[in-house]
N, C-alpha and C positions, 0 to 999 in steps of 0.2 A: 118688503125687502127694505133694507137699509140704506142709508144716501150713500155708503161708501158699494155696496153693489150694485145702484145704480147707477155710478159714476164710474166704477168697473167696469159695466158695457157697455154705458158708450164711450168709451176712451176708446176702442177701434172705432165705429163708425164715426167721428170727426176725424181719425187720424185719414182714412180713404179722403174723407171729405178737402183736410187741408192737401194731400199732394193729389189729387184731381183741382182744388184754384190752385195750386202749384204750377203744375202742367200750365194750365189756362194764361195763367201770367206769363208765362213763358213765350208760348207763343202767343201772344196782346205784344210783348216787348219784341220778336221779334218784325215781326209785321211793321211793328211801326217802322226799325229798321231799313226795314225792305222796302217803304213808302218811301222813306226817307232818301236810301241808295240810289229808285229809279230814277228819285223827281232831279240829277248829277247827271245830266250828257254825256260827261265823260265815264263815269261808269256808269249807266246803261253800252255805252258803248262798247266799254271791255265786257261787259257779261253777254249779249248779246253775238257780238265778236267770235268769244269762248265756245258759247251753246254750241254755232256753228259748225267749230272745229269739233267737236265733238259728233254732234249728230254727223258730219265727214267722215268720220273713224266708221271701222268692220262693227265695235262693240256700240256705237252709236247710233249705226244702222239695222244689229242687231232686234236695238230694243226698242226701238221705231218700229219695226216688221213685228215687236210683241206685245205694243201698245194698242196699231190699228188692224183689227180683225180684216179678214179677208171677204169679199165681198159674197154674199149667200151666189144671188141673183147675176144673170151677165150685164153688161148692157145693152142700151138701146143702138138699134143697127144703125140710125143714121148720125150724124154730128152735130152737138150741140146746139147750131143754130140753123140746122136742116129744116122744112118747112113742114115734114114729113111728122114731128113734135108737136105741135097745135093739136095735129084732129086726132094725135092716138091719145094727149090728152087728152081731150073732150071724148073720150072713145072710155077711158077709163074712170071716168066723170059717169057714166052711163052706164058705169058696172060691166062694164066688158073685162074678159081676163085678160090677160098682158100678153098672151101666145095670142087670143083671137083677133086682141087688140094691132097687135103687127100684121097681123095676115092682111087684116083689113088696109088699112094706110098701105103698103104695101101693091095692096090690090086694085085702091085708084090713082097712088098716080106713075104707077107702071101702065094705064090705062090712060092715064094727062102723057107719059109724055111719047 
């Protein structure tokens, strides 16, 4: 291959690299700008208020619902601070299935009550 053919073959590769470098540079500049802006309390307060207002709209609620996957399993039948939760966790660690551990804990706490 001649030097001209070699250079001709390298041009598309170098153009792709340059495009990727420009994109990365834009991202780095934007990140630096946002870091600087979020250190300003006035800007941060305005941005936070704006985002809260957006998430309160119907469009924001729909977007949040689309981002958050539904629970694949039902919640536990006890409140978060209930004493039944610790025995449940202990049984799960011992290898019990979720359903069997719930039944066992319910049996234990029915006898105690």
